[in-house]
Every structure is written in C-alpha cells, then in structure tokens.
C-alpha positions in Angstrom: 2.0 -16.6 60.0 5.3 -16.6 62.3 8.2 -14.9 61.2 11.5 -16.6 59.7 14.5 -17.6 61.9 17.9 -19.2 61.0 16.7 -22.8 61.2 13.7 -21.7 58.8 16.2 -20.9 56.1 19.5 -23.7 53.6 22.9 -23.2 53.7 23.7 -21.7 50.2 24.9 -25.2 49.0 21.9 -26.9 50.0 19.6 -23.6 48.4 22.0 -24.2 45.1 21.3 -28.0 44.7 16.8 -27.5 46.3 16.5 -23.9 44.6 14.5 -25.4 41.1 12.4 -27.0 43.0 11.4 -24.2 45.2 11.7 -21.9 42.9 9.1 -23.2 40.9 7.1 -23.9 44.0 6.7 -20.2 44.8 6.2 -19.2 41.2 2.6 -21.7 41.5 2.2 -20.1 44.5 2.4 -16.5 43.7 -0.3 -17.2 40.8 -2.7 -17.2 43.5 -1.4 -14.0 44.8 -0.9 -11.5 42.4 -3.5 -9.1 41.9 -4.0 -6.9 38.7 -5.2 -3.7 39.0 -5.7 -1.8 36.0 -2.9 -2.4 33.2 0.1 -1.2 35.0 0.3 -2.6 38.5 0.3 -5.6 40.2 -0.3 -6.5 43.5 1.9 -9.5 45.5 0.1 -10.6 48.4 3.4 -11.6 50.4 3.4 -14.5 52.9 5.9 -16.6 54.7 7.0 -18.4 51.6 7.6 -16.0 49.4 9.1 -14.4 51.7 11.3 -16.8 52.8 11.7 -17.4 49.3 13.2 -13.8 48.5 15.6 -14.1 51.6 16.9 -17.6 50.1 17.3 -15.7 47.3 19.4 -12.6 48.7 21.7 -14.9 50.8 22.1 -16.0 47.4 23.0 -13.4 44.9 25.4 -11.5 47.7 26.9 -15.0 49.2 25.9 -14.4 52.8 26.8 -17.1 55.5 28.1 -15.2 58.3 25.4 -15.3 61.2 25.5 -11.4 61.1 24.3 -11.2 57.0 21.3 -13.0 57.4 20.1 -11.7 61.2 20.2 -8.9 58.8 18.0 -10.3 56.0 15.7 -11.6 58.0 15.8 -8.1 60.3 15.2 -6.6 56.7 12.1 -9.0 55.3 10.5 -10.2 58.2 8.4 -7.3 58.3 6.8 -8.0 54.6 5.4 -11.2 56.3 1.4 -10.5 57.7 0.5 -10.7 61.1 -3.2 -12.1 60.5 -4.8 -9.3 61.2 -3.2 -8.0 57.5 -2.1 -8.1 54.0 1.2 -7.1 53.2 1.2 -6.3 49.7 4.4 -5.4 47.1 2.9 -3.3 44.8 4.6 -3.4 41.0 4.0 -0.6 39.2 5.0 -2.0 35.5 5.9 0.5 32.3 7.5 -2.4 29.6 8.8 0.5 27.3 12.1 1.6 29.5 12.4 4.9 27.2 8.5 6.6 28.9 9.2 3.9 32.1 10.3 7.8 34.0 7.6 9.7 32.2 5.2 8.1 33.5 6.4 6.9 36.8 6.8 11.5 37.7 2.7 11.0 36.6 2.2 8.5 39.2 3.7 10.0 41.6 1.9 9.3 45.3 0.2 6.3 43.8 1.6 3.8 46.8 -0.6 6.3 49.2 -4.1 5.5 47.0 -3.7 2.1 46.8 -6.5 0.5 49.2 -8.8 -2.2 49.5 -12.3 -2.5 50.5 -15.1 -5.2 51.8 -18.8 -4.9 51.3 -20.4 -1.7 52.0 -17.1 -0.5 54.7 -15.4 2.2 54.3 -12.0 1.6 52.0 -8.7 0.9 53.9 -6.1 2.6 52.2 -2.8 1.7 52.5 -0.1 1.7 55.2 3.0 2.4 52.3 6.9 2.7 52.7 6.8 1.8 56.3 11.3 1.0 55.5 12.3 3.6 53.6 10.7 6.7 51.2 10.7 4.7 47.4 9.4 8.5 45.5 11.7 11.7 44.8 11.5 14.3 43.7 11.3 13.3 40.2 9.1 10.3 40.7 7.9 7.2 41.9 9.5 4.2 42.3 8.1 1.0 40.4 8.5 -0.9 43.7 6.8 -0.4 46.8 5.3 -2.2 50.1 2.2 -1.7 51.3 -0.2 -3.1 54.8 -3.4 -3.4 55.1 -5.2 -3.3 58.0 -8.9 -5.0 58.1 -11.4 -4.5 61.2 -12.4 -8.1 62.2 -15.5 -6.7 61.3 -13.8 -6.9 57.8 -12.5 -10.1 58.0 -15.5 -11.8 59.2 -17.2 -10.7 56.4 -14.5 -11.5 54.1 -14.8 -15.4 55.6 -18.7 -14.7 55.0 -18.2 -14.3 50.7 -18.2 -10.7 50.9 -17.1 -8.5 48.1 -14.1 -7.7 48.3 -12.0 -4.4 45.4 -8.7 -3.7 45.2 -8.6 -0.5 43.8 -6.3 2.8 43.4 -7.6 6.2 43.2 -4.5 8.2 41.8 -5.4 10.9 39.9 -3.4 9.2 36.8 -4.0 6.6 37.4 -8.0 5.5 38.1 -9.3 1.7 38.8 -10.6 -1.5 40.1 -10.4 -4.7 40.4 -13.9 -6.2 41.5 -13.6 -9.7 40.0 -11.1 -11.7 42.6 -10.3 -14.8 41.4 -12.0 -17.2 43.8 -8.9 -19.3 44.9 -7.2 -15.9 45.4 -9.7 -15.4 47.8 -8.9 -18.4 49.2 -5.6 -18.4 49.9 -6.2 -14.4 51.1 -8.9 -15.5 53.8 -6.3 -17.5 55.1 -3.8 -15.2 55.8 -6.2 -14.2 58.9 -5.2 -15.6 61.6 
C-alpha cells in the first residue's frame, strides 16, 4: 500500500464538509477489519483508509494546517500502513469499568508481546510491538498498542489458498484465540498482501 502524502489529504475546510460521509465510510470499512480475541481485546487491522482517517482527525482536532505540522503527522502515521508483506494492527485492551481498569492492565503487562497469528500448521508469528515508543510502565500496560505481524511468502500463499487462520494471545493472565475469522474479514486482510 502506498504511503499517504499531503496531496491525499483534505484541507480543514474541505474535511469539515466531507467528514460525516467520510467517517461513515471508514466506520463501515473498519467492521471488516476488526477481530475480537477473547472478551477484552479488539484487533483493528490498519490500512491506508483507516490511517487516512486518523490523520484527518488529528489535523482537525489539533487545527494543524501548516506544512510542517502536516508533515509531522504523516511521519507519525505512515508507518502504520502495511507494506504488502505484513499486517499492522492497533490492539485495544478494553475494560469498561474505569475503577477496575488499572488493576486489569497491571495483570496484563506484556500482553502486546504475546499476540500471535498462525496460518495452517506454520509456526506462530508473534507481534513486533510498539516500535514507535514504549507504551507500558512499571505499574501497567497501556490500553492501546501498535503491532506488526511479518508473514512469510509461504504463509501468504497458504492464506490465499484458504488455509486456516488463528489470531490469539498466549499471556499467562489472558489466553484466548479466535479460530472463526469471518469470511469478509479474511478477504479484506488477504487483500492487504501485494
């Protein structure tokens, strides 16, 4: 997938007009790119459209319109677009009750390093996590992490041929796997490979 450039972005004024339609399009698009792994994590598989939306939202929220500021946002977000050999995922660790959330996140330190995908009988591919900055501290993990999964050509070929796909987490305090990836999600994710 091509990285975003300034010519792909809408001005703040244009985005203000286009935002409702663009937002609806992205929300519908994300439905086929989201996978629940257990009761408390969602994996959002990023692509050019989801990152385009994130950049536009950041520019809008921060009122950024200077070329330098736009370039900084592109520099920060472009690495989250898959390059045709991998998946880039936003891991959301979700606990609804704010009173108990810190205790849950404390128990799940290191969860980002225990996320994996497995294609057919190939070895598990564990995530390369948080390459941009550390999101965990001495007390707890973050509720948001950025993951990268590097798949071999053989794995990609097997997926294209209909091989089984499992997404899971093998953390001592959170061990779950999703072996029932919806067909529309499989198709969307396989299309990410060049």
